[in-house]
N, CA, C and O atoms as a Tripos MOL2 file, in Angstrom:
@<TRIPOS>MOLECULE
protein
  296   295    74     0     0
PROTEIN
NO_CHARGES

@<TRIPOS>ATOM
      1 N           3.9510   12.5580    4.5490 N.3       1 MET1
      2 CA          2.6480   11.8770    4.1640 C.3       1 MET1
      3 C           2.3600   10.6590    4.9590 C.2       1 MET1
      4 O           3.3150    9.9550    5.2880 O.2       1 MET1
      5 N           1.1560   10.3290    5.3070 N.am      2 SER2
      6 CA          0.9600    9.2300    5.9860 C.3       2 SER2
      7 C          -0.4330    8.6190    5.7190 C.2       2 SER2
      8 O          -1.3520    9.4340    5.6350 O.2       2 SER2
      9 N          -0.6910    7.4950    5.5920 N.am      3 ILE3
     10 CA         -1.8620    6.9440    5.2590 C.3       3 ILE3
     11 C          -2.1250    6.0940    6.5340 C.2       3 ILE3
     12 O          -1.3240    5.2090    6.8360 O.2       3 ILE3
     13 N          -3.1390    6.3200    7.2300 N.am      4 VAL4
     14 CA         -3.7600    6.0760    8.3710 C.3       4 VAL4
     15 C          -4.7260    4.7130    8.1090 C.2       4 VAL4
     16 O          -5.6350    4.8440    7.2890 O.2       4 VAL4
     17 N          -4.5720    3.5370    8.7160 N.am      5 VAL5
     18 CA         -5.4790    2.3890    8.4670 C.3       5 VAL5
     19 C          -6.5510    2.4260    9.7960 C.2       5 VAL5
     20 O          -6.2360    2.0550   10.9260 O.2       5 VAL5
     21 N          -7.8000    2.9240    9.4300 N.am      6 ASN6
     22 CA         -8.7500    2.8050   10.4060 C.3       6 ASN6
     23 C          -9.5900    1.4440   10.5090 C.2       6 ASN6
     24 O         -10.7580    1.5410   10.8830 O.2       6 ASN6
     25 N          -9.0860    0.2270   10.2120 N.am      7 LEU7
     26 CA         -9.5310   -0.8570   10.0770 C.3       7 LEU7
     27 C         -10.3220   -1.3350   11.5310 C.2       7 LEU7
     28 O         -11.3590   -1.9970   11.5080 O.2       7 LEU7
     29 N          -9.6360   -0.8720   12.8320 N.am      8 ASP8
     30 CA        -10.1170   -1.3100   13.8680 C.3       8 ASP8
     31 C         -11.4040   -0.5030   14.0870 C.2       8 ASP8
     32 O         -12.3400   -1.0460   14.6730 O.2       8 ASP8
     33 N         -11.5010    0.6850   13.6780 N.am      9 VAL9
     34 CA        -12.7080    1.5240   13.9910 C.3       9 VAL9
     35 C         -13.8400    0.8170   13.1580 C.2       9 VAL9
     36 O         -14.9980    0.7770   13.5750 O.2       9 VAL9
     37 N         -13.4420    0.2490   11.9330 N.am     10 MET10
     38 CA        -14.5740   -0.2470   11.2150 C.3      10 MET10
     39 C         -15.1420   -1.7320   11.6400 C.2      10 MET10
     40 O         -16.2440   -2.2150   11.3790 O.2      10 MET10
     41 N         -14.1660   -2.2410   12.2970 N.am     11 MET11
     42 CA        -14.4100   -3.7500   12.7830 C.3      11 MET11
     43 C         -15.3170   -3.3960   14.0980 C.2      11 MET11
     44 O         -16.2190   -4.1930   14.3550 O.2      11 MET11
     45 N         -15.1670   -2.4010   14.8440 N.am     12 ALA12
     46 CA        -15.5920   -2.1890   15.9850 C.3      12 ALA12
     47 C         -17.2250   -1.8960   15.8540 C.2      12 ALA12
     48 O         -18.1190   -2.3190   16.5870 O.2      12 ALA12
     49 N         -17.3490   -0.8500   14.4360 N.am     13 LYS13
     50 CA        -18.4510   -0.5310   14.1650 C.3      13 LYS13
     51 C         -19.5350   -1.7910   13.6460 C.2      13 LYS13
     52 O         -20.7590   -1.8630   13.7510 O.2      13 LYS13
     53 N         -18.6950   -2.5870   13.1400 N.am     14 ARG14
     54 CA        -19.6750   -3.8620   12.4300 C.3      14 ARG14
     55 C         -19.5590   -4.8920   13.3950 C.2      14 ARG14
     56 O         -20.1000   -5.9600   13.1080 O.2      14 ARG14
     57 N         -18.9000   -4.7860   14.6060 N.am     15 LYS15
     58 CA        -18.8140   -5.8000   15.6770 C.3      15 LYS15
     59 C         -18.3960   -7.0390   15.2980 C.2      15 LYS15
     60 O         -18.9390   -8.1030   15.5940 O.2      15 LYS15
     61 N         -17.1670   -6.8390   14.4670 N.am     16 ILE16
     62 CA        -16.7320   -8.4140   13.9420 C.3      16 ILE16
     63 C         -15.0640   -8.5000   14.5560 C.2      16 ILE16
     64 O         -14.2770   -7.5540   14.5440 O.2      16 ILE16
     65 N         -14.8340   -9.6210   14.9790 N.am     17 ALA17
     66 CA        -13.6220   -9.8770   15.6100 C.3      17 ALA17
     67 C         -12.6790  -10.0510   14.5680 C.2      17 ALA17
     68 O         -13.0920  -10.3420   13.4460 O.2      17 ALA17
     69 N         -11.2570   -9.8870   14.8250 N.am     18 ALA18
     70 CA        -10.2340  -10.1560   13.9150 C.3      18 ALA18
     71 C         -10.2340  -11.4520   13.1980 C.2      18 ALA18
     72 O         -10.1520  -11.6470   11.9850 O.2      18 ALA18
     73 N         -10.3510  -12.3870   14.2650 N.am     19 GLY19
     74 CA        -10.3960  -13.8090   13.4390 C.3      19 GLY19
     75 C         -11.3680  -13.9630   12.6100 C.2      19 GLY19
     76 O         -11.0370  -14.5790   11.5970 O.2      19 GLY19
     77 N         -12.6110  -13.5830   12.6650 N.am     20 ASP20
     78 CA        -13.6380  -13.5680   11.9970 C.3      20 ASP20
     79 C         -13.3320  -13.0160   10.8650 C.2      20 ASP20
     80 O         -13.6120  -13.6040    9.8200 O.2      20 ASP20
     81 N         -12.8080  -11.9960   10.8550 N.am     21 LEU21
     82 CA        -12.7750  -11.1130    9.5310 C.3      21 LEU21
     83 C         -11.6320  -11.7010    8.7300 C.2      21 LEU21
     84 O         -11.7260  -11.7640    7.5040 O.2      21 LEU21
     85 N         -10.6310  -12.1050    9.3260 N.am     22 ALA22
     86 CA         -9.4220  -12.7460    8.6220 C.3      22 ALA22
     87 C         -10.0640  -13.9840    7.8790 C.2      22 ALA22
     88 O          -9.6500  -14.2770    6.7570 O.2      22 ALA22
     89 N         -11.0680  -14.7170    8.4820 N.am     23 ASN23
     90 CA        -11.3080  -15.8450    7.7850 C.3      23 ASN23
     91 C         -12.2840  -15.6000    6.6400 C.2      23 ASN23
     92 O         -12.2990  -16.2260    5.5800 O.2      23 ASN23
     93 N         -13.1410  -14.5530    7.0120 N.am     24 LYS24
     94 CA        -14.1740  -13.9920    5.7730 C.3      24 LYS24
     95 C         -13.1640  -13.4660    4.5150 C.2      24 LYS24
     96 O         -13.4070  -13.7100    3.3330 O.2      24 LYS24
     97 N         -12.1630  -12.8140    4.9140 N.am     25 VAL25
     98 CA        -11.2140  -12.2200    3.7240 C.3      25 VAL25
     99 C         -10.3760  -13.3460    3.2460 C.2      25 VAL25
    100 O         -10.1070  -13.3460    2.0450 O.2      25 VAL25
    101 N          -9.9460  -14.2470    3.9440 N.am     26 GLY26
    102 CA         -8.9710  -15.2780    3.2690 C.3      26 GLY26
    103 C          -7.5030  -14.9380    3.5620 C.2      26 GLY26
    104 O          -6.6010  -15.3330    2.8230 O.2      26 GLY26
    105 N          -7.2840  -14.1890    4.6650 N.am     27 ILE27
    106 CA         -5.8160  -13.8380    5.0430 C.3      27 ILE27
    107 C          -5.5780  -14.3670    6.4820 C.2      27 ILE27
    108 O          -6.5030  -14.7560    7.1960 O.2      27 ILE27
    109 N          -4.2480  -14.3560    6.8680 N.am     28 THR28
    110 CA         -3.9330  -14.9110    7.9290 C.3      28 THR28
    111 C          -4.3480  -13.8760    9.2060 C.2      28 THR28
    112 O          -4.3470  -12.6810    8.9110 O.2      28 THR28
    113 N          -4.6300  -14.1590   10.3190 N.am     29 PRO29
    114 CA         -4.7920  -13.3830   11.4190 C.3      29 PRO29
    115 C          -3.5620  -12.5310   11.6740 C.2      29 PRO29
    116 O          -3.7020  -11.3710   12.0610 O.2      29 PRO29
    117 N          -2.4430  -13.0240   11.4860 N.am     30 ALA30
    118 CA         -1.2090  -12.1650   11.5260 C.3      30 ALA30
    119 C          -1.1650  -11.0840   10.5700 C.2      30 ALA30
    120 O          -0.9690   -9.9100   10.8820 O.2      30 ALA30
    121 N          -1.3560  -11.5240    9.3610 N.am     31 ASN31
    122 CA         -1.4910  -10.3700    8.2820 C.3      31 ASN31
    123 C          -2.5740   -9.3050    8.5210 C.2      31 ASN31
    124 O          -2.3100   -8.1270    8.2810 O.2      31 ASN31
    125 N          -3.7290   -9.6530    8.9610 N.am     32 LEU32
    126 CA         -4.5370   -8.6000    9.5030 C.3      32 LEU32
    127 C          -4.1320   -7.7580   10.6070 C.2      32 LEU32
    128 O          -4.3820   -6.5530   10.6100 O.2      32 LEU32
    129 N          -3.4670   -8.3880   11.6200 N.am     33 SER33
    130 CA         -3.0050   -7.5350   12.6570 C.3      33 SER33
    131 C          -1.9230   -6.4730   12.0980 C.2      33 SER33
    132 O          -1.9190   -5.2850   12.4190 O.2      33 SER33
    133 N          -1.1660   -6.9770   11.3670 N.am     34 ILE34
    134 CA          0.0050   -6.1080   10.5410 C.3      34 ILE34
    135 C          -0.8100   -4.8900    9.8700 C.2      34 ILE34
    136 O          -0.4060   -3.7280    9.9120 O.2      34 ILE34
    137 N          -1.7720   -5.2150    9.3690 N.am     35 LEU35
    138 CA         -2.5580   -4.2050    8.4240 C.3      35 LEU35
    139 C          -3.2440   -3.1970    9.6310 C.2      35 LEU35
    140 O          -3.0940   -1.9750    9.6480 O.2      35 LEU35
    141 N          -3.9430   -3.8980   10.5240 N.am     36 LYS36
    142 CA         -4.8180   -3.2750   11.4590 C.3      36 LYS36
    143 C          -3.7440   -2.1290   12.4050 C.2      36 LYS36
    144 O          -4.0780   -0.9700   12.6500 O.2      36 LYS36
    145 N          -2.5280   -2.7070   12.8100 N.am     37 ASN37
    146 CA         -1.5610   -1.8460   13.6060 C.3      37 ASN37
    147 C          -0.6760   -0.9890   12.9220 C.2      37 ASN37
    148 O           0.2980   -0.5580   13.5400 O.2      37 ASN37
    149 N          -0.8770   -0.6360   11.6130 N.am     38 GLN38
    150 CA         -0.2920    0.4440   10.9270 C.3      38 GLN38
    151 C           1.2950   -0.0260   10.3980 C.2      38 GLN38
    152 O           2.1360    0.7920   10.0270 O.2      38 GLN38
    153 N           1.5000   -1.4310   10.4440 N.am     39 LYS39
    154 CA          2.7020   -1.8940   10.0040 C.3      39 LYS39
    155 C           2.9650   -2.2080    8.7320 C.2      39 LYS39
    156 O           4.1120   -2.4980    8.3910 O.2      39 LYS39
    157 N           1.7910   -2.1880    7.7440 N.am     40 ALA40
    158 CA          1.7880   -2.7570    6.6750 C.3      40 ALA40
    159 C           2.3590   -1.5460    5.5940 C.2      40 ALA40
    160 O           1.9340   -0.3910    5.5860 O.2      40 ALA40
    161 N           3.3650   -2.0620    4.7350 N.am     41 LYS41
    162 CA          3.6170   -1.1720    3.6000 C.3      41 LYS41
    163 C           2.8740   -1.1940    2.5480 C.2      41 LYS41
    164 O           2.9800   -0.1940    1.8370 O.2      41 LYS41
    165 N           2.1380   -2.0150    2.1960 N.am     42 ALA42
    166 CA          1.1620   -2.0600    1.0220 C.3      42 ALA42
    167 C          -0.0930   -3.0840    1.3270 C.2      42 ALA42
    168 O          -0.0680   -3.9200    2.2310 O.2      42 ALA42
    169 N          -1.1620   -2.8850    0.4470 N.am     43 ILE43
    170 CA         -2.1020   -3.8300    0.5720 C.3      43 ILE43
    171 C          -2.6490   -4.0480   -0.8010 C.2      43 ILE43
    172 O          -2.7910   -3.0300   -1.4790 O.2      43 ILE43
    173 N          -2.9880   -5.2180   -1.3440 N.am     44 ARG44
    174 CA         -3.3100   -5.6040   -2.7170 C.3      44 ARG44
    175 C          -4.8450   -5.1250   -2.6570 C.2      44 ARG44
    176 O          -5.5220   -5.1770   -1.6300 O.2      44 ARG44
    177 N          -5.2730   -4.6780   -3.8270 N.am     45 PHE45
    178 CA         -6.4930   -4.2040   -4.1000 C.3      45 PHE45
    179 C          -7.5610   -5.3210   -3.7820 C.2      45 PHE45
    180 O          -8.6360   -5.1370   -3.2100 O.2      45 PHE45
    181 N          -7.0570   -6.5190   -4.2630 N.am     46 SER46
    182 CA         -8.0480   -7.8320   -3.9090 C.3      46 SER46
    183 C          -8.3040   -8.0630   -2.3730 C.2      46 SER46
    184 O          -9.3980   -8.4520   -1.9660 O.2      46 SER46
    185 N          -7.3580   -7.8320   -1.6340 N.am     47 THR47
    186 CA         -7.4190   -7.7850   -0.2480 C.3      47 THR47
    187 C          -8.4020   -6.7380    0.2520 C.2      47 THR47
    188 O          -9.3230   -7.0480    1.0070 O.2      47 THR47
    189 N          -8.1960   -5.4700   -0.1830 N.am     48 LEU48
    190 CA         -8.9280   -4.2500    0.1910 C.3      48 LEU48
    191 C         -10.2500   -4.6640   -0.3560 C.2      48 LEU48
    192 O         -11.0670   -4.7520    0.5600 O.2      48 LEU48
    193 N         -10.7440   -4.9460   -1.5050 N.am     49 ASN49
    194 CA        -11.9560   -5.3240   -2.0730 C.3      49 ASN49
    195 C         -12.6780   -6.2980   -0.8490 C.2      49 ASN49
    196 O         -13.6470   -5.9020   -0.2020 O.2      49 ASN49
    197 N         -12.0900   -7.5240   -0.6650 N.am     50 ASP50
    198 CA        -12.5310   -8.4710    0.2410 C.3      50 ASP50
    199 C         -12.8750   -8.0920    1.6780 C.2      50 ASP50
    200 O         -13.7130   -8.7000    2.3460 O.2      50 ASP50
    201 N         -12.1360   -6.9950    2.1260 N.am     51 ILE51
    202 CA        -12.4210   -6.3940    3.4190 C.3      51 ILE51
    203 C         -13.5660   -5.5350    3.3010 C.2      51 ILE51
    204 O         -14.4380   -5.5050    4.1700 O.2      51 ILE51
    205 N         -13.5940   -4.8580    2.2910 N.am     52 CYS52
    206 CA        -14.7520   -3.8290    1.9760 C.3      52 CYS52
    207 C         -16.0010   -4.5940    2.0300 C.2      52 CYS52
    208 O         -16.9940   -4.2340    2.6610 O.2      52 CYS52
    209 N         -15.8960   -5.7590    1.2790 N.am     53 LEU53
    210 CA        -17.1880   -6.7680    1.1120 C.3      53 LEU53
    211 C         -17.4140   -7.2270    2.2450 C.2      53 LEU53
    212 O         -18.6290   -7.3250    2.4160 O.2      53 LEU53
    213 N         -16.6850   -7.6400    3.3190 N.am     54 ALA54
    214 CA        -16.9560   -8.1870    4.4850 C.3      54 ALA54
    215 C         -17.4900   -7.1170    5.4170 C.2      54 ALA54
    216 O         -18.5340   -7.3550    6.0240 O.2      54 ALA54
    217 N         -16.9260   -6.0690    5.5690 N.am     55 LEU55
    218 CA        -17.4760   -5.0060    6.3640 C.3      55 LEU55
    219 C         -18.5090   -4.1630    5.7900 C.2      55 LEU55
    220 O         -18.8860   -3.1910    6.4460 O.2      55 LEU55
    221 N         -19.0500   -4.4210    4.5800 N.am     56 ASP56
    222 CA        -19.9010   -3.5480    4.1020 C.3      56 ASP56
    223 C         -19.4770   -1.9480    4.0930 C.2      56 ASP56
    224 O         -20.1770   -1.0790    4.6110 O.2      56 ASP56
    225 N         -18.2790   -1.7090    3.4540 N.am     57 CYS57
    226 CA        -17.9110   -0.3530    3.7080 C.3      57 CYS57
    227 C         -17.1420    0.2570    2.4060 C.2      57 CYS57
    228 O         -17.1560   -0.4850    1.4240 O.2      57 CYS57
    229 N         -16.5530    1.3550    2.2790 N.am     58 GLN58
    230 CA        -15.9630    1.9210    1.1960 C.3      58 GLN58
    231 C         -14.3230    1.8680    1.6370 C.2      58 GLN58
    232 O         -13.9330    1.8040    2.8030 O.2      58 GLN58
    233 N         -13.6130    1.9020    0.6550 N.am     59 PRO59
    234 CA        -11.9720    1.9760    1.1080 C.3      59 PRO59
    235 C         -11.8130    3.1240    1.7970 C.2      59 PRO59
    236 O         -10.9750    3.0500    2.6950 O.2      59 PRO59
    237 N         -12.4420    4.3310    1.6350 N.am     60 GLY60
    238 CA        -12.1810    5.6390    2.2590 C.3      60 GLY60
    239 C         -12.6350    5.2160    3.7880 C.2      60 GLY60
    240 O         -11.9400    5.7160    4.6730 O.2      60 GLY60
    241 N         -13.4190    4.5930    4.0940 N.am     61 ASP61
    242 CA        -13.7380    4.1490    5.3840 C.3      61 ASP61
    243 C         -12.5600    3.5950    6.2600 C.2      61 ASP61
    244 O         -12.5450    3.7770    7.4770 O.2      61 ASP61
    245 N         -11.7140    3.0090    5.6920 N.am     62 ILE62
    246 CA        -10.6380    2.2320    6.1430 C.3      62 ILE62
    247 C          -9.1630    2.9360    6.0580 C.2      62 ILE62
    248 O          -8.3040    2.9120    6.9390 O.2      62 ILE62
    249 N          -9.0870    3.5540    4.8070 N.am     63 LEU63
    250 CA         -7.7900    4.4690    4.7780 C.3      63 LEU63
    251 C          -7.9660    5.9240    4.6140 C.2      63 LEU63
    252 O          -8.7200    6.4940    3.8260 O.2      63 LEU63
    253 N          -7.1760    6.4260    5.4540 N.am     64 GLU64
    254 CA         -7.3220    8.0040    5.4840 C.3      64 GLU64
    255 C          -5.8680    8.6130    5.2470 C.2      64 GLU64
    256 O          -4.9170    8.1910    5.9040 O.2      64 GLU64
    257 N          -5.7380    9.4950    4.4040 N.am     65 PHE65
    258 CA         -4.6620   10.2900    4.2190 C.3      65 PHE65
    259 C          -4.4590   11.3800    5.4080 C.2      65 PHE65
    260 O          -5.4070   12.0480    5.8210 O.2      65 PHE65
    261 N          -3.2360   11.4920    5.8850 N.am     66 VAL66
    262 CA         -3.1180   12.5590    6.8940 C.3      66 VAL66
    263 C          -1.7440   13.2290    6.6490 C.2      66 VAL66
    264 O          -0.6730   12.6510    6.8320 O.2      66 VAL66
    265 N          -1.8960   14.6920    6.1550 N.am     67 ASN67
    266 CA         -0.5120   15.3390    5.6940 C.3      67 ASN67
    267 C          -0.0590   15.6570    6.9430 C.2      67 ASN67
    268 O          -0.6250   16.3660    7.7760 O.2      67 ASN67
    269 N           1.2050   14.9810    7.0480 N.am     68 ASP68
    270 CA          2.0720   15.5170    8.4630 C.3      68 ASP68
    271 C           3.2370   16.2660    7.8460 C.2      68 ASP68
    272 O           4.2190   16.3930    8.5770 O.2      68 ASP68
    273 N           3.2940   16.7530    6.7010 N.am     69 GLY69
    274 CA          4.3450   17.5960    6.1650 C.3      69 GLY69
    275 C           5.4780   16.6420    5.8550 C.2      69 GLY69
    276 O           6.4870   17.3100    5.6320 O.2      69 GLY69
    277 N           5.6800   15.5160    5.7670 N.am     70 LYS70
    278 CA          6.6430   14.6430    5.6010 C.3      70 LYS70
    279 C           6.4230   13.7320    4.3540 C.2      70 LYS70
    280 O           5.3160   13.2440    4.1240 O.2      70 LYS70
    281 N           7.4540   13.5260    3.5930 N.am     71 SER71
    282 CA          7.2490   12.5290    2.3680 C.3      71 SER71
    283 C           7.8650   11.3230    2.8790 C.2      71 SER71
    284 O           8.6520   11.3130    3.8260 O.2      71 SER71
    285 N           7.4560   10.2270    2.1750 N.am     72 ASP72
    286 CA          7.9910    9.0120    2.3020 C.3      72 ASP72
    287 C           9.4550    8.7850    2.0250 C.2      72 ASP72
    288 O          10.0740    7.8340    2.5010 O.2      72 ASP72
    289 N           9.8680    9.4990    1.4060 N.am     73 GLU73
    290 CA         11.4990    9.5940    1.0280 C.3      73 GLU73
    291 C          12.4120    9.9950    2.0140 C.2      73 GLU73
    292 O          13.6140    9.7320    1.9850 O.2      73 GLU73
    293 N          11.7270   10.7510    3.0520 N.am     74 GLU74
    294 CA         12.4840   11.5100    4.1660 C.3      74 GLU74
    295 C          13.0020   10.6100    5.1110 C.2      74 GLU74
    296 O          13.6390   11.0280    6.0780 O.2      74 GLU74
@<TRIPOS>BOND
     1     1     2 1
     2     2     3 1
     3     3     4 2
     4     3     5 am
     5     5     6 1
     6     6     7 1
     7     7     8 2
     8     7     9 am
     9     9    10 1
    10    10    11 1
    11    11    12 2
    12    11    13 am
    13    13    14 1
    14    14    15 1
    15    15    16 2
    16    15    17 am
    17    17    18 1
    18    18    19 1
    19    19    20 2
    20    19    21 am
    21    21    22 1
    22    22    23 1
    23    23    24 2
    24    23    25 am
    25    25    26 1
    26    26    27 1
    27    27    28 2
    28    27    29 am
    29    29    30 1
    30    30    31 1
    31    31    32 2
    32    31    33 am
    33    33    34 1
    34    34    35 1
    35    35    36 2
    36    35    37 am
    37    37    38 1
    38    38    39 1
    39    39    40 2
    40    39    41 am
    41    41    42 1
    42    42    43 1
    43    43    44 2
    44    43    45 am
    45    45    46 1
    46    46    47 1
    47    47    48 2
    48    47    49 am
    49    49    50 1
    50    50    51 1
    51    51    52 2
    52    51    53 am
    53    53    54 1
    54    54    55 1
    55    55    56 2
    56    55    57 am
    57    57    58 1
    58    58    59 1
    59    59    60 2
    60    59    61 am
    61    61    62 1
    62    62    63 1
    63    63    64 2
    64    63    65 am
    65    65    66 1
    66    66    67 1
    67    67    68 2
    68    67    69 am
    69    69    70 1
    70    70    71 1
    71    71    72 2
    72    71    73 am
    73    73    74 1
    74    74    75 1
    75    75    76 2
    76    75    77 am
    77    77    78 1
    78    78    79 1
    79    79    80 2
    80    79    81 am
    81    81    82 1
    82    82    83 1
    83    83    84 2
    84    83    85 am
    85    85    86 1
    86    86    87 1
    87    87    88 2
    88    87    89 am
    89    89    90 1
    90    90    91 1
    91    91    92 2
    92    91    93 am
    93    93    94 1
    94    94    95 1
    95    95    96 2
    96    95    97 am
    97    97    98 1
    98    98    99 1
    99    99   100 2
   100    99   101 am
   101   101   102 1
   102   102   103 1
   103   103   104 2
   104   103   105 am
   105   105   106 1
   106   106   107 1
   107   107   108 2
   108   107   109 am
   109   109   110 1
   110   110   111 1
   111   111   112 2
   112   111   113 am
   113   113   114 1
   114   114   115 1
   115   115   116 2
   116   115   117 am
   117   117   118 1
   118   118   119 1
   119   119   120 2
   120   119   121 am
   121   121   122 1
   122   122   123 1
   123   123   124 2
   124   123   125 am
   125   125   126 1
   126   126   127 1
   127   127   128 2
   128   127   129 am
   129   129   130 1
   130   130   131 1
   131   131   132 2
   132   131   133 am
   133   133   134 1
   134   134   135 1
   135   135   136 2
   136   135   137 am
   137   137   138 1
   138   138   139 1
   139   139   140 2
   140   139   141 am
   141   141   142 1
   142   142   143 1
   143   143   144 2
   144   143   145 am
   145   145   146 1
   146   146   147 1
   147   147   148 2
   148   147   149 am
   149   149   150 1
   150   150   151 1
   151   151   152 2
   152   151   153 am
   153   153   154 1
   154   154   155 1
   155   155   156 2
   156   155   157 am
   157   157   158 1
   158   158   159 1
   159   159   160 2
   160   159   161 am
   161   161   162 1
   162   162   163 1
   163   163   164 2
   164   163   165 am
   165   165   166 1
   166   166   167 1
   167   167   168 2
   168   167   169 am
   169   169   170 1
   170   170   171 1
   171   171   172 2
   172   171   173 am
   173   173   174 1
   174   174   175 1
   175   175   176 2
   176   175   177 am
   177   177   178 1
   178   178   179 1
   179   179   180 2
   180   179   181 am
   181   181   182 1
   182   182   183 1
   183   183   184 2
   184   183   185 am
   185   185   186 1
   186   186   187 1
   187   187   188 2
   188   187   189 am
   189   189   190 1
   190   190   191 1
   191   191   192 2
   192   191   193 am
   193   193   194 1
   194   194   195 1
   195   195   196 2
   196   195   197 am
   197   197   198 1
   198   198   199 1
   199   199   200 2
   200   199   201 am
   201   201   202 1
   202   202   203 1
   203   203   204 2
   204   203   205 am
   205   205   206 1
   206   206   207 1
   207   207   208 2
   208   207   209 am
   209   209   210 1
   210   210   211 1
   211   211   212 2
   212   211   213 am
   213   213   214 1
   214   214   215 1
   215   215   216 2
   216   215   217 am
   217   217   218 1
   218   218   219 1
   219   219   220 2
   220   219   221 am
   221   221   222 1
   222   222   223 1
   223   223   224 2
   224   223   225 am
   225   225   226 1
   226   226   227 1
   227   227   228 2
   228   227   229 am
   229   229   230 1
   230   230   231 1
   231   231   232 2
   232   231   233 am
   233   233   234 1
   234   234   235 1
   235   235   236 2
   236   235   237 am
   237   237   238 1
   238   238   239 1
   239   239   240 2
   240   239   241 am
   241   241   242 1
   242   242   243 1
   243   243   244 2
   244   243   245 am
   245   245   246 1
   246   246   247 1
   247   247   248 2
   248   247   249 am
   249   249   250 1
   250   250   251 1
   251   251   252 2
   252   251   253 am
   253   253   254 1
   254   254   255 1
   255   255   256 2
   256   255   257 am
   257   257   258 1
   258   258   259 1
   259   259   260 2
   260   259   261 am
   261   261   262 1
   262   262   263 1
   263   263   264 2
   264   263   265 am
   265   265   266 1
   266   266   267 1
   267   267   268 2
   268   267   269 am
   269   269   270 1
   270   270   271 1
   271   271   272 2
   272   271   273 am
   273   273   274 1
   274   274   275 1
   275   275   276 2
   276   275   277 am
   277   277   278 1
   278   278   279 1
   279   279   280 2
   280   279   281 am
   281   281   282 1
   282   282   283 1
   283   283   284 2
   284   283   285 am
   285   285   286 1
   286   286   287 1
   287   287   288 2
   288   287   289 am
   289   289   290 1
   290   290   291 1
   291   291   292 2
   292   291   293 am
   293   293   294 1
   294   294   295 1
   295   295   296 2
@<TRIPOS>SUBSTRUCTURE
     1 MET1         2 RESIDUE 1 A MET
     2 SER2         6 RESIDUE 1 A SER
     3 ILE3        10 RESIDUE 1 A ILE
     4 VAL4        14 RESIDUE 1 A VAL
     5 VAL5        18 RESIDUE 1 A VAL
     6 ASN6        22 RESIDUE 1 A ASN
     7 LEU7        26 RESIDUE 1 A LEU
     8 ASP8        30 RESIDUE 1 A ASP
     9 VAL9        34 RESIDUE 1 A VAL
    10 MET10       38 RESIDUE 1 A MET
    11 MET11       42 RESIDUE 1 A MET
    12 ALA12       46 RESIDUE 1 A ALA
    13 LYS13       50 RESIDUE 1 A LYS
    14 ARG14       54 RESIDUE 1 A ARG
    15 LYS15       58 RESIDUE 1 A LYS
    16 ILE16       62 RESIDUE 1 A ILE
    17 ALA17       66 RESIDUE 1 A ALA
    18 ALA18       70 RESIDUE 1 A ALA
    19 GLY19       74 RESIDUE 1 A GLY
    20 ASP20       78 RESIDUE 1 A ASP
    21 LEU21       82 RESIDUE 1 A LEU
    22 ALA22       86 RESIDUE 1 A ALA
    23 ASN23       90 RESIDUE 1 A ASN
    24 LYS24       94 RESIDUE 1 A LYS
    25 VAL25       98 RESIDUE 1 A VAL
    26 GLY26      102 RESIDUE 1 A GLY
    27 ILE27      106 RESIDUE 1 A ILE
    28 THR28      110 RESIDUE 1 A THR
    29 PRO29      114 RESIDUE 1 A PRO
    30 ALA30      118 RESIDUE 1 A ALA
    31 ASN31      122 RESIDUE 1 A ASN
    32 LEU32      126 RESIDUE 1 A LEU
    33 SER33      130 RESIDUE 1 A SER
    34 ILE34      134 RESIDUE 1 A ILE
    35 LEU35      138 RESIDUE 1 A LEU
    36 LYS36      142 RESIDUE 1 A LYS
    37 ASN37      146 RESIDUE 1 A ASN
    38 GLN38      150 RESIDUE 1 A GLN
    39 LYS39      154 RESIDUE 1 A LYS
    40 ALA40      158 RESIDUE 1 A ALA
    41 LYS41      162 RESIDUE 1 A LYS
    42 ALA42      166 RESIDUE 1 A ALA
    43 ILE43      170 RESIDUE 1 A ILE
    44 ARG44      174 RESIDUE 1 A ARG
    45 PHE45      178 RESIDUE 1 A PHE
    46 SER46      182 RESIDUE 1 A SER
    47 THR47      186 RESIDUE 1 A THR
    48 LEU48      190 RESIDUE 1 A LEU
    49 ASN49      194 RESIDUE 1 A ASN
    50 ASP50      198 RESIDUE 1 A ASP
    51 ILE51      202 RESIDUE 1 A ILE
    52 CYS52      206 RESIDUE 1 A CYS
    53 LEU53      210 RESIDUE 1 A LEU
    54 ALA54      214 RESIDUE 1 A ALA
    55 LEU55      218 RESIDUE 1 A LEU
    56 ASP56      222 RESIDUE 1 A ASP
    57 CYS57      226 RESIDUE 1 A CYS
    58 GLN58      230 RESIDUE 1 A GLN
    59 PRO59      234 RESIDUE 1 A PRO
    60 GLY60      238 RESIDUE 1 A GLY
    61 ASP61      242 RESIDUE 1 A ASP
    62 ILE62      246 RESIDUE 1 A ILE
    63 LEU63      250 RESIDUE 1 A LEU
    64 GLU64      254 RESIDUE 1 A GLU
    65 PHE65      258 RESIDUE 1 A PHE
    66 VAL66      262 RESIDUE 1 A VAL
    67 ASN67      266 RESIDUE 1 A ASN
    68 ASP68      270 RESIDUE 1 A ASP
    69 GLY69      274 RESIDUE 1 A GLY
    70 LYS70      278 RESIDUE 1 A LYS
    71 SER71      282 RESIDUE 1 A SER
    72 ASP72      286 RESIDUE 1 A ASP
    73 GLU73      290 RESIDUE 1 A GLU
    74 GLU74      294 RESIDUE 1 A GLU
């Protein structure tokens, strides 16, 4: 199973740069990049909440489940 992070799509829709979003959310640009580039293993609900507030969106606009037939344990 895979969770796909569509943060870059929402950022483009809202026309906000990574640095600006990082400042609004209160995280480093490096951590935002990790999340944006599918490298994150976890996200705090408080960070997800702040991203949703900054982008005026729902968590489902950012996170998507894709069933690829694999489990995380494989």
